MOPAC internal coordinates of N, CA, C and O (Angstrom, degrees):
PM7 1SCF
backbone

  N    0.0000 0     0.00 0     0.00 0    0    0    0
  C    1.4454 1     0.00 0     0.00 0    1    0    0
  C    1.5289 1   110.42 1     0.00 0    2    1    0
  O    1.2310 1   121.17 1   138.03 1    3    2    1
  N    1.3414 1   115.37 1   -41.97 1    3    2    1
  C    1.4585 1   119.70 1   179.87 1    5    3    2
  C    1.5318 1   110.33 1   -60.93 1    6    5    3
  O    1.2310 1   120.96 1   140.96 1    7    6    5
  N    1.3314 1   115.76 1   -39.04 1    7    6    5
  C    1.4663 1   120.84 1   179.99 1    9    7    6
  C    1.5338 1   111.03 1   -63.97 1   10    9    7
  O    1.2310 1   120.53 1   139.71 1   11   10    9
  N    1.3204 1   116.60 1   -40.29 1   11   10    9
  C    1.4696 1   121.14 1   179.16 1   13   11   10
  C    1.5199 1   109.89 1   -62.22 1   14   13   11
  O    1.2310 1   120.55 1   136.20 1   15   14   13
  N    1.3221 1   116.54 1   -43.80 1   15   14   13
  C    1.4647 1   120.81 1  -179.55 1   17   15   14
  C    1.5239 1   110.31 1   -62.98 1   18   17   15
  O    1.2310 1   120.39 1   137.76 1   19   18   17
  N    1.3323 1   116.86 1   -42.24 1   19   18   17
  C    1.4618 1   120.65 1   179.20 1   21   19   18
  C    1.5234 1   110.56 1   -62.97 1   22   21   19
  O    1.2310 1   120.21 1   134.78 1   23   22   21
  N    1.3247 1   117.20 1   -45.22 1   23   22   21
  C    1.4651 1   120.74 1  -179.67 1   25   23   22
  C    1.5263 1   110.42 1   -64.17 1   26   25   23
  O    1.2310 1   119.96 1   136.69 1   27   26   25
  N    1.3242 1   117.69 1   -43.31 1   27   26   25
  C    1.4627 1   120.15 1   178.40 1   29   27   26
  C    1.5235 1   111.11 1   -63.96 1   30   29   27
  O    1.2310 1   120.23 1   141.34 1   31   30   29
  N    1.3216 1   117.16 1   -38.66 1   31   30   29
  C    1.4634 1   120.51 1   177.76 1   33   31   30
  C    1.5200 1   110.80 1   -64.39 1   34   33   31
  O    1.2310 1   120.33 1   136.35 1   35   34   33
  N    1.3369 1   116.97 1   -43.65 1   35   34   33
  C    1.4595 1   120.27 1   177.74 1   37   35   34
  C    1.5220 1   111.31 1   -62.89 1   38   37   35
  O    1.2310 1   120.84 1   139.42 1   39   38   37
  N    1.3149 1   116.01 1   -40.58 1   39   38   37
  C    1.4601 1   120.30 1   178.29 1   41   39   38
  C    1.5225 1   110.34 1   -62.78 1   42   41   39
  O    1.2310 1   120.59 1   136.70 1   43   42   41
  N    1.3177 1   116.48 1   -43.30 1   43   42   41
  C    1.4623 1   120.67 1   178.73 1   45   43   42
  C    1.5088 1   111.97 1   -63.25 1   46   45   43
  O    1.2310 1   120.28 1   137.58 1   47   46   45
  N    1.3296 1   117.08 1   -42.42 1   47   46   45
  C    1.4591 1   120.38 1   178.46 1   49   47   46
  C    1.5168 1   111.14 1   -64.55 1   50   49   47
  O    1.2310 1   120.44 1   138.65 1   51   50   49
  N    1.3032 1   116.76 1   -41.35 1   51   50   49
  C    1.4603 1   120.21 1   179.54 1   53   51   50
  C    1.5217 1   110.72 1   -65.34 1   54   53   51
  O    1.2310 1   120.38 1   143.30 1   55   54   53
  N    1.3157 1   116.88 1   -36.70 1   55   54   53
  C    1.4652 1   120.23 1   179.50 1   57   55   54
  C    1.5206 1   110.98 1   -67.27 1   58   57   55
  O    1.2310 1   120.39 1   149.54 1   59   58   57
  N    1.3297 1   116.85 1   -30.46 1   59   58   57
  C    1.4630 1   121.06 1   179.63 1   61   59   58
  C    1.5186 1   111.90 1   -77.51 1   62   61   59
  O    1.2310 1   120.18 1   156.60 1   63   62   61
  N    1.3197 1   117.25 1   -23.40 1   63   62   61
  C    1.4550 1   119.82 1  -178.14 1   65   63   62
  C    1.5260 1   109.44 1   -76.44 1   66   65   63
  O    1.2310 1   121.55 1   -16.38 1   67   66   65
  N    1.2993 1   114.64 1   163.62 1   67   66   65
  C    1.4573 1   120.08 1  -178.30 1   69   67   66
  C    1.5198 1   109.90 1   -69.18 1   70   69   67
  O    1.2310 1   120.38 1   -48.83 1   71   70   69
  N    1.3080 1   116.89 1   131.17 1   71   70   69
  C    1.4555 1   121.07 1   177.32 1   73   71   70
  C    1.5165 1   111.18 1  -109.41 1   74   73   71
  O    1.2310 1   120.34 1  -157.51 1   75   74   73
  N    1.3400 1   116.96 1    22.49 1   75   74   73
  C    1.4540 1   118.74 1   177.38 1   77   75   74
  C    1.5221 1   109.13 1   -81.60 1   78   77   75
  O    1.2310 1   120.84 1   -31.67 1   79   78   77
  N    1.3132 1   116.00 1   148.33 1   79   78   77
  C    1.4567 1   120.90 1  -176.73 1   81   79   78
  C    1.5235 1   110.26 1   -64.12 1   82   81   79
  O    1.2310 1   120.72 1   -38.06 1   83   82   81
  N    1.3340 1   116.23 1   141.94 1   83   82   81
  C    1.4673 1   119.64 1   178.38 1   85   83   82
  C    1.5238 1   111.13 1   -64.22 1   86   85   83
  O    1.2310 1   121.24 1   -34.23 1   87   86   85
  N    1.3235 1   115.23 1   145.77 1   87   86   85
  C    1.4671 1   120.65 1   176.20 1   89   87   86
  C    1.5253 1   111.41 1   -85.17 1   90   89   87
  O    1.2310 1   120.71 1   164.48 1   91   90   89
  N    1.3188 1   116.24 1   -15.52 1   91   90   89
  C    1.4612 1   120.60 1  -173.78 1   93   91   90
  C    1.5274 1   111.45 1   -88.15 1   94   93   91
  O    1.2310 1   122.27 1    -8.66 1   95   94   93
  N    1.3194 1   113.26 1   171.34 1   95   94   93
  C    1.4622 1   120.55 1   174.27 1   97   95   94
  C    1.5230 1   109.99 1  -106.92 1   98   97   95
  O    1.2310 1   120.63 1  -155.04 1   99   98   97
  N    1.3225 1   116.40 1    24.96 1   99   98   97
  C    1.4574 1   122.68 1  -179.80 1  101   99   98
  C    1.5267 1   109.79 1   -82.52 1  102  101   99
  O    1.2310 1   120.78 1   -54.30 1  103  102  101
  N    1.3261 1   116.11 1   125.70 1  103  102  101
  C    1.4669 1   120.26 1   178.83 1  105  103  102
  C    1.5207 1   111.40 1   -60.47 1  106  105  103
  O    1.2310 1   120.37 1   142.40 1  107  106  105
  N    1.3351 1   116.90 1   -37.60 1  107  106  105
  C    1.4710 1   119.36 1  -179.02 1  109  107  106
  C    1.5293 1   111.35 1   -66.06 1  110  109  107
  O    1.2310 1   120.14 1   143.84 1  111  110  109
  N    1.3401 1   117.33 1   -36.16 1  111  110  109
  C    1.4685 1   120.02 1   176.45 1  113  111  110
  C    1.5235 1   110.77 1   -64.17 1  114  113  111
  O    1.2310 1   120.56 1   138.79 1  115  114  113
  N    1.3263 1   116.54 1   -41.21 1  115  114  113
  C    1.4623 1   120.46 1  -179.28 1  117  115  114
  C    1.5160 1   111.69 1   -71.65 1  118  117  115
  O    1.2310 1   120.39 1   146.16 1  119  118  117
  N    1.3379 1   116.86 1   -33.84 1  119  118  117
  C    1.4627 1   119.34 1   176.63 1  121  119  118
  C    1.5242 1   109.74 1   -67.09 1  122  121  119
  O    1.2310 1   120.13 1   137.61 1  123  122  121
  N    1.3257 1   117.36 1   -42.39 1  123  122  121
  C    1.4693 1   121.53 1   177.80 1  125  123  122
  C    1.5291 1   109.97 1   -62.71 1  126  125  123
  O    1.2310 1   120.54 1   136.80 1  127  126  125
  N    1.3217 1   116.56 1   -43.20 1  127  126  125
  C    1.4606 1   121.24 1   178.55 1  129  127  126
  C    1.5308 1   110.52 1   -61.40 1  130  129  127
  O    1.2310 1   120.43 1   136.12 1  131  130  129
  N    1.3266 1   116.79 1   -43.88 1  131  130  129
  C    1.4645 1   120.84 1   177.69 1  133  131  130
  C    1.5158 1   111.46 1   -61.14 1  134  133  131
  O    1.2310 1   120.57 1   138.42 1  135  134  133
  N    1.3349 1   116.52 1   -41.58 1  135  134  133
  C    1.4663 1   120.80 1   178.53 1  137  135  134
  C    1.5293 1   110.11 1   -61.25 1  138  137  135
  O    1.2310 1   120.58 1   134.15 1  139  138  137
  N    1.3279 1   116.49 1   -45.85 1  139  138  137
  C    1.4704 1   120.60 1   179.74 1  141  139  138
  C    1.5243 1   111.23 1   -60.34 1  142  141  139
  O    1.2310 1   120.54 1   139.99 1  143  142  141
  N    1.3215 1   116.57 1   -40.01 1  143  142  141
  C    1.4626 1   120.78 1   178.09 1  145  143  142
  C    1.5286 1   110.45 1   -64.71 1  146  145  143
  O    1.2310 1   120.76 1   134.01 1  147  146  145
  N    1.3204 1   116.15 1   -45.99 1  147  146  145
  C    1.4617 1   120.88 1  -178.19 1  149  147  146
  C    1.5103 1   113.31 1   -66.21 1  150  149  147
  O    1.2310 1   120.36 1   134.19 1  151  150  149
  N    1.3387 1   116.92 1   -45.81 1  151  150  149
  C    1.4605 1   120.50 1  -177.42 1  153  151  150
  C    1.5281 1   111.06 1   -70.37 1  154  153  151
  O    1.2310 1   120.45 1   162.00 1  155  154  153
  N    1.3239 1   116.75 1   -18.00 1  155  154  153
  C    1.4653 1   121.20 1   175.82 1  157  155  154
  C    1.5219 1   111.75 1   -87.38 1  158  157  155
  O    1.2310 1   120.29 1   174.19 1  159  158  157
  N    1.3364 1   117.05 1    -5.81 1  159  158  157
  C    1.4583 1   120.83 1   179.06 1  161  159  158
  C    1.5113 1   113.64 1    78.42 1  162  161  159
  O    1.2310 1   120.44 1  -159.94 1  163  162  161
  N    1.3179 1   116.77 1    20.06 1  163  162  161
  C    1.4600 1   120.41 1   179.92 1  165  163  162
  C    1.5258 1   110.44 1   -82.35 1  166  165  163
  O    1.2310 1   120.60 1   -21.59 1  167  166  165
  N    1.3041 1   116.45 1   158.41 1  167  166  165
  C    1.4584 1   122.41 1   178.62 1  169  167  166
  C    1.5274 1   108.41 1   -73.99 1  170  169  167
  O    1.2310 1   120.85 1   -39.55 1  171  170  169
  N    1.3318 1   115.98 1   140.45 1  171  170  169
  C    1.4635 1   121.10 1  -178.18 1  173  171  170
  C    1.5224 1   110.96 1   -65.13 1  174  173  171
  O    1.2310 1   121.24 1   -39.66 1  175  174  173
  N    1.3407 1   115.23 1   140.34 1  175  174  173
  C    1.4594 1   120.66 1   176.40 1  177  175  174
  C    1.5231 1   110.14 1   -69.28 1  178  177  175
  O    1.2310 1   120.96 1   -24.50 1  179  178  177
  N    1.3198 1   115.76 1   155.50 1  179  178  177
  C    1.4635 1   119.87 1   175.19 1  181  179  178
  C    1.5268 1   108.51 1   -87.41 1  182  181  179
  O    1.2310 1   120.12 1    -8.89 1  183  182  181
  N    1.2881 1   117.37 1   171.11 1  183  182  181
  C    1.4581 1   122.24 1  -177.36 1  185  183  182
  C    1.5128 1   115.10 1   -66.97 1  186  185  183
  O    1.2310 1   119.29 1   163.22 1  187  186  185
  N    1.3333 1   118.96 1   -16.78 1  187  186  185
  C    1.4599 1   119.49 1  -176.77 1  189  187  186
  C    1.5188 1   112.61 1   -65.47 1  190  189  187
  O    1.2310 1   120.23 1   154.11 1  191  190  189
  N    1.3386 1   117.17 1   -25.89 1  191  190  189
  C    1.4538 1   119.91 1  -179.05 1  193  191  190
  C    1.5250 1   111.83 1   -72.23 1  194  193  191
  O    1.2310 1   120.08 1   159.22 1  195  194  193
  N    1.3143 1   117.46 1   -20.78 1  195  194  193
  C    1.4546 1   121.71 1  -176.42 1  197  195  194
  C    1.5151 1   110.18 1  -115.88 1  198  197  195
  O    1.2310 1   120.83 1   -55.77 1  199  198  197
  N    1.2981 1   116.01 1   124.23 1  199  198  197
  C    1.4625 1   120.87 1  -174.77 1  201  199  198
  C    1.5281 1   112.55 1   -79.88 1  202  201  199
  O    1.2310 1   120.24 1   151.96 1  203  202  201
  N    1.3318 1   117.15 1   -28.04 1  203  202  201
  C    1.4594 1   119.96 1  -175.35 1  205  203  202
  C    1.5245 1   110.62 1  -110.70 1  206  205  203
  O    1.2310 1   121.02 1   -39.84 1  207  206  205
  N    1.3221 1   115.66 1   140.16 1  207  206  205
  C    1.4656 1   120.94 1  -178.30 1  209  207  206
  C    1.5241 1   111.77 1   -60.69 1  210  209  207
  O    1.2310 1   119.93 1   143.35 1  211  210  209
  N    1.3369 1   117.73 1   -36.65 1  211  210  209
  C    1.4664 1   119.86 1  -178.97 1  213  211  210
  C    1.5245 1   111.20 1   -65.84 1  214  213  211
  O    1.2310 1   120.20 1   147.92 1  215  214  213
  N    1.3264 1   117.22 1   -32.08 1  215  214  213
  C    1.4628 1   120.16 1   176.90 1  217  215  214
  C    1.5213 1   109.93 1   -69.24 1  218  217  215
  O    1.2310 1   120.34 1   140.92 1  219  218  217
  N    1.3203 1   116.96 1   -39.08 1  219  218  217
  C    1.4602 1   121.93 1   177.89 1  221  219  218
  C    1.5261 1   110.02 1   -63.53 1  222  221  219
  O    1.2310 1   120.37 1   137.68 1  223  222  221
  N    1.3182 1   116.90 1   -42.32 1  223  222  221
  C    1.4658 1   121.36 1   178.81 1  225  223  222
  C    1.5224 1   110.60 1   -62.68 1  226  225  223
  O    1.2310 1   120.50 1   134.27 1  227  226  225
  N    1.3288 1   116.64 1   -45.73 1  227  226  225
  C    1.4696 1   121.00 1   179.53 1  229  227  226
  C    1.5242 1   110.62 1   -63.70 1  230  229  227
  O    1.2310 1   120.49 1   135.55 1  231  230  229
  N    1.3284 1   116.67 1   -44.45 1  231  230  229
  C    1.4643 1   121.03 1   179.08 1  233  231  230
  C    1.5306 1   110.31 1   -60.58 1  234  233  231
  O    1.2310 1   120.51 1   132.40 1  235  234  233
  N    1.3336 1   116.63 1   -47.60 1  235  234  233
  C    1.4725 1   120.76 1  -179.22 1  237  235  234
  C    1.5216 1   111.83 1   -59.98 1  238  237  235
  O    1.2310 1   120.49 1   138.71 1  239  238  237
  N    1.3223 1   116.66 1   -41.29 1  239  238  237
  C    1.4645 1   120.77 1   179.39 1  241  239  238
  C    1.5276 1   110.10 1   -62.05 1  242  241  239
  O    1.2310 1   120.63 1   131.28 1  243  242  241
  N    1.3223 1   116.40 1   -48.72 1  243  242  241
  C    1.4635 1   120.36 1   178.74 1  245  243  242
  C    1.5155 1   112.26 1   -63.77 1  246  245  243
  O    1.2310 1   120.70 1   138.53 1  247  246  245
  N    1.3278 1   116.27 1   -41.47 1  247  246  245
  C    1.4657 1   120.59 1  -179.23 1  249  247  246
  C    1.5235 1   110.83 1   -60.83 1  250  249  247
  O    1.2310 1   120.35 1   133.13 1  251  250  249
  N    1.3244 1   116.93 1   -46.87 1  251  250  249
  C    1.4673 1   120.34 1  -178.42 1  253  251  250
  C    1.5265 1   111.25 1   -63.91 1  254  253  251
  O    1.2310 1   120.27 1   141.72 1  255  254  253
  N    1.3356 1   117.09 1   -38.28 1  255  254  253
  C    1.4678 1   119.96 1   176.46 1  257  255  254
  C    1.5259 1   110.20 1   -62.33 1  258  257  255
  O    1.2310 1   120.71 1   133.73 1  259  258  257
  N    1.3157 1   116.24 1   -46.27 1  259  258  257
  C    1.4627 1   120.71 1   179.73 1  261  259  258
  C    1.5168 1   112.81 1   -66.23 1  262  261  259
  O    1.2310 1   120.67 1   139.48 1  263  262  261
  N    1.3132 1   116.33 1   -40.52 1  263  262  261
  C    1.4656 1   120.36 1   179.93 1  265  263  262
  C    1.5272 1   110.70 1   -63.73 1  266  265  263
  O    1.2310 1   120.51 1   140.78 1  267  266  265
  N    1.3202 1   116.64 1   -39.22 1  267  266  265
  C    1.4648 1   119.70 1   178.16 1  269  267  266
  C    1.5195 1   111.25 1   -62.35 1  270  269  267
  O    1.2310 1   120.08 1   141.21 1  271  270  269
  N    1.3317 1   117.45 1   -38.79 1  271  270  269
  C    1.4717 1   120.87 1   176.34 1  273  271  270
  C    1.5265 1   109.46 1   -65.27 1  274  273  271
  O    1.2310 1   120.40 1   133.21 1  275  274  273
  N    1.3286 1   116.83 1   -46.79 1  275  274  273
  C    1.4639 1   121.90 1  -179.07 1  277  275  274
  C    1.5273 1   110.86 1   -58.49 1  278  277  275
  O    1.2310 1   120.22 1   137.58 1  279  278  277
  N    1.3130 1   117.18 1   -42.42 1  279  278  277
  C    1.4659 1   121.47 1  -175.03 1  281  279  278
  C    1.5272 1   113.30 1   -77.92 1  282  281  279
  O    1.2310 1   119.98 1   173.55 1  283  282  281
  N    1.3244 1   117.65 1    -6.45 1  283  282  281
  C    1.4620 1   120.65 1   176.21 1  285  283  282
  C    1.5234 1   111.72 1   -81.05 1  286  285  283
  O    1.2310 1   120.28 1   164.08 1  287  286  285
  N    1.3202 1   117.07 1   -15.92 1  287  286  285
  C    1.4596 1   118.52 1  -178.61 1  289  287  286
  C    1.5267 1   111.02 1   -72.46 1  290  289  287
  O    1.2310 1   121.16 1   -16.31 1  291  290  289
  N    1.2960 1   115.38 1   163.69 1  291  290  289
  C    1.4597 1   122.13 1  -179.37 1  293  291  290
  C    1.5288 1   109.31 1   -75.13 1  294  293  291
  O    1.2310 1   120.54 1   -65.83 1  295  294  293
  N    1.3214 1   116.58 1   114.17 1  295  294  293
  C    1.4626 1   121.69 1  -177.47 1  297  295  294
  C    1.5234 1   111.81 1   -62.11 1  298  297  295
  O    1.2310 1   119.99 1   144.01 1  299  298  297
  N    1.3183 1   117.63 1   -35.99 1  299  298  297
  C    1.4610 1   121.61 1   178.69 1  301  299  298
  C    1.5289 1   110.07 1   -61.62 1  302  301  299
  O    1.2310 1   120.58 1   135.40 1  303  302  301
  N    1.3309 1   116.49 1   -44.60 1  303  302  301
  C    1.4698 1   120.82 1   178.44 1  305  303  302
  C    1.5192 1   111.22 1   -64.62 1  306  305  303
  O    1.2310 1   120.54 1   140.44 1  307  306  305
  N    1.3216 1   116.58 1   -39.56 1  307  306  305
  C    1.4616 1   121.36 1   177.75 1  309  307  306
  C    1.5252 1   110.08 1   -59.65 1  310  309  307
  O    1.2310 1   120.59 1   136.58 1  311  310  309
  N    1.3225 1   116.48 1   -43.42 1  311  310  309
  C    1.4614 1   121.16 1   177.84 1  313  311  310
  C    1.5123 1   112.26 1   -65.78 1  314  313  311
  O    1.2310 1   120.35 1   138.83 1  315  314  313
  N    1.3320 1   116.94 1   -41.17 1  315  314  313
  C    1.4688 1   120.76 1   178.96 1  317  315  314
  C    1.5207 1   111.39 1   -61.50 1  318  317  315
  O    1.2310 1   120.72 1   146.43 1  319  318  317
  N    1.3396 1   116.23 1   -33.57 1  319  318  317
  C    1.4630 1   121.03 1   179.27 1  321  319  318
  C    1.5277 1   112.14 1   -82.21 1  322  321  319
  O    1.2310 1   120.72 1   176.30 1  323  322  321
  N    1.3290 1   116.23 1    -3.70 1  323  322  321
  C    1.4708 1   123.22 1  -178.60 1  325  323  322
  C    1.5254 1   112.14 1    55.61 1  326  325  323
  O    1.2310 1   121.28 1  -141.37 1  327  326  325
  N    1.3317 1   115.16 1    38.63 1  327  326  325
  C    1.4638 1   120.18 1   173.86 1  329  327  326
  C    1.5238 1   107.01 1   -77.36 1  330  329  327
  O    1.2310 1   119.78 1   -32.98 1  331  330  329
  N    1.3134 1   118.03 1   147.02 1  331  330  329
  C    1.4632 1   118.92 1   178.98 1  333  331  330
  C    1.5252 1   111.03 1   -67.24 1  334  333  331
  O    1.2310 1   120.92 1   -35.81 1  335  334  333
  N    1.3148 1   115.85 1   144.19 1  335  334  333
  C    1.4629 1   121.62 1   176.09 1  337  335  334
  C    1.5191 1   108.01 1  -128.90 1  338  337  335
  O    1.2310 1   120.81 1   -54.29 1  339  338  337
  N    1.3315 1   116.06 1   125.71 1  339  338  337
  C    1.4612 1   121.65 1  -174.83 1  341  339  338
  C    1.5265 1   113.78 1  -108.07 1  342  341  339
  O    1.2310 1   120.29 1  -162.39 1  343  342  341
  N    1.3261 1   117.05 1    17.61 1  343  342  341
  C    1.4591 1   120.30 1   175.83 1  345  343  342
  C    1.5141 1   115.41 1    78.48 1  346  345  343
  O    1.2310 1   119.85 1  -165.64 1  347  346  345
  N    1.3295 1   117.89 1    14.36 1  347  346  345
  C    1.4605 1   120.14 1  -174.97 1  349  347  346
  C    1.5250 1   113.66 1   -74.40 1  350  349  347
  O    1.2310 1   119.57 1   167.41 1  351  350  349
  N    1.3169 1   118.43 1   -12.59 1  351  350  349
  C    1.4724 1   121.44 1  -178.63 1  353  351  350
  C    1.5222 1   112.62 1  -101.36 1  354  353  351
  O    1.2310 1   119.75 1   177.16 1  355  354  353
  N    1.3078 1   118.09 1    -2.84 1  355  354  353
  C    1.4658 1   121.22 1  -174.62 1  357  355  354
  C    1.5275 1   112.91 1   -57.69 1  358  357  355
  O    1.2310 1   119.81 1   143.48 1  359  358  357
  N    1.3350 1   117.96 1   -36.52 1  359  358  357
  C    1.4674 1   120.74 1   179.59 1  361  359  358
  C    1.5255 1   111.38 1   -75.60 1  362  361  359
  O    1.2310 1   120.38 1   148.24 1  363  362  361
  N    1.3185 1   116.88 1   -31.76 1  363  362  361
  C    1.4646 1   121.79 1  -177.93 1  365  363  362
  C    1.5238 1   110.63 1   -78.59 1  366  365  363
  O    1.2310 1   120.61 1   135.71 1  367  366  365
  N    1.3242 1   116.45 1   -44.29 1  367  366  365
  C    1.4688 1   122.07 1  -178.40 1  369  367  366
  C    1.5265 1   108.44 1  -137.44 1  370  369  367
  O    1.2310 1   119.93 1   -79.65 1  371  370  369
  N    1.3312 1   117.75 1   100.35 1  371  370  369
  C    1.4608 1   121.15 1  -176.98 1  373  371  370
  C    1.5360 1   114.18 1   -59.58 1  374  373  371
  O    1.2310 1   119.58 1   162.41 1  375  374  373
  N    1.3310 1   118.40 1   -17.59 1  375  374  373
  C    1.4682 1   121.09 1   179.97 1  377  375  374
  C    1.5255 1   112.63 1   -94.55 1  378  377  375
  O    1.2310 1   120.08 1   176.38 1  379  378  377
  N    1.3283 1   117.46 1    -3.62 1  379  378  377
  C    1.4649 1   121.23 1  -175.02 1  381  379  378
  C    1.5294 1   111.47 1   -58.19 1  382  381  379
  O    1.2310 1   120.15 1   131.13 1  383  382  381
  N    1.3355 1   117.33 1   -48.87 1  383  382  381
  C    1.4696 1   121.28 1  -177.37 1  385  383  382
  C    1.5323 1   111.47 1   -62.37 1  386  385  383
  O    1.2310 1   120.33 1   138.66 1  387  386  385
  N    1.3240 1   116.98 1   -41.34 1  387  386  385
  C    1.4670 1   120.84 1   179.61 1  389  387  386
  C    1.5222 1   110.64 1   -62.98 1  390  389  387
  O    1.2310 1   120.78 1   134.74 1  391  390  389
  N    1.3331 1   116.12 1   -45.26 1  391  390  389
  C    1.4655 1   120.25 1   178.35 1  393  391  390
  C    1.5268 1   110.88 1   -63.91 1  394  393  391
  O    1.2310 1   120.54 1   139.17 1  395  394  393
  N    1.3341 1   116.57 1   -40.83 1  395  394  393
  C    1.4631 1   121.12 1   178.04 1  397  395  394
  C    1.5373 1   110.26 1   -60.02 1  398  397  395
  O    1.2310 1   120.72 1   131.49 1  399  398  397
  N    1.3212 1   116.23 1   -48.51 1  399  398  397
  C    1.4751 1   120.24 1  -179.78 1  401  399  398
  C    1.5243 1   111.44 1   -60.90 1  402  401  399
  O    1.2310 1   120.67 1   139.86 1  403  402  401
  N    1.3257 1   116.32 1   -40.14 1  403  402  401
  C    1.4618 1   119.29 1   177.90 1  405  403  402
  C    1.5298 1   110.02 1   -61.53 1  406  405  403
  O    1.2310 1   120.53 1   139.89 1  407  406  405
  N    1.3130 1   116.60 1   -40.11 1  407  406  405
  C    1.4604 1   120.58 1   178.72 1  409  407  406
  C    1.5120 1   113.03 1   -61.86 1  410  409  407
  O    1.2310 1   120.04 1   146.82 1  411  410  409
  N    1.3273 1   117.53 1   -33.18 1  411  410  409
  C    1.4679 1   119.88 1  -179.87 1  413  411  410
  C    1.5239 1   112.09 1   -68.55 1  414  413  411
  O    1.2310 1   120.34 1   161.56 1  415  414  413
  N    1.3268 1   116.96 1   -18.44 1  415  414  413
  C    1.4663 1   121.31 1   179.92 1  417  415  414
  C    1.5240 1   112.47 1   -85.80 1  418  417  415
  O    1.2310 1   119.47 1   173.04 1  419  418  417
  N    1.3019 1   118.61 1    -6.96 1  419  418  417
  C    1.4587 1   122.17 1  -172.78 1  421  419  418
  C    1.5188 1   113.61 1   -79.13 1  422  421  419
  O    1.2310 1   118.66 1   177.55 1  423  422  421
  N    1.2841 1   120.17 1    -2.45 1  423  422  421
  C    1.4712 1   122.43 1   178.40 1  425  423  422
  C    1.5216 1   111.88 1   -53.24 1  426  425  423
  O    1.2310 1   121.08 1   135.91 1  427  426  425
  N    1.3058 1   115.54 1   -44.09 1  427  426  425
  C    1.4638 1   121.07 1  -176.35 1  429  427  426
  C    1.5236 1   111.71 1   -93.02 1  430  429  427
  O    1.2310 1   120.52 1  -171.83 1  431  430  429
  N    1.3217 1   116.60 1     8.17 1  431  430  429
  C    1.4526 1   119.55 1  -175.21 1  433  431  430
  C    1.5151 1   111.07 1    79.34 1  434  433  431
  O    1.2310 1   120.54 1  -171.46 1  435  434  433
  N    1.3279 1   116.57 1     8.54 1  435  434  433
  C    1.4638 1   121.23 1  -178.88 1  437  435  434
  C    1.5195 1   109.47 1   -87.31 1  438  437  435
  O    1.2310 1   120.78 1   -19.03 1  439  438  437
  N    1.2788 1   116.12 1   160.97 1  439  438  437
  C    1.4551 1   122.94 1   176.72 1  441  439  438
  C    1.5184 1   107.62 1  -137.59 1  442  441  439
  O    1.2310 1   120.88 1   -21.30 1  443  442  441
  N    1.3158 1   115.92 1   158.70 1  443  442  441
  C    1.4640 1   119.42 1   178.82 1  445  443  442
  C    1.5185 1   112.06 1   -77.29 1  446  445  443
  O    1.2310 1   119.88 1   169.36 1  447  446  445
  N    1.3209 1   117.83 1   -10.64 1  447  446  445
  C    1.4646 1   120.43 1  -178.18 1  449  447  446
  C    1.4980 1   111.56 1   -79.89 1  450  449  447
  O    1.2310 1   120.10 1   180.00 1  451  450  449

């Protein structure tokens, strides 16, 4: 339970932070930006947004780290909170989407079972 609260808190903090693309060509800025995108559960950007391969590498590294944190949270709880889900955990946990959808039905105390 403590882990779920920590993950939800991190997700909330990341959502509050700026998700605008960095103006710099700093790899660390792009890695941080990628992490923020991933931990917020956003879909990964394509390579067209980044002109340099090293920026793409840094962004991808940060994104995957953030996505792994995002996908550790309880999908059922995410659904109950009606947070948006963009399918970013489907490869990591094939049951994530099903659990998320079940959580969205809990408003009325109903369950899919």
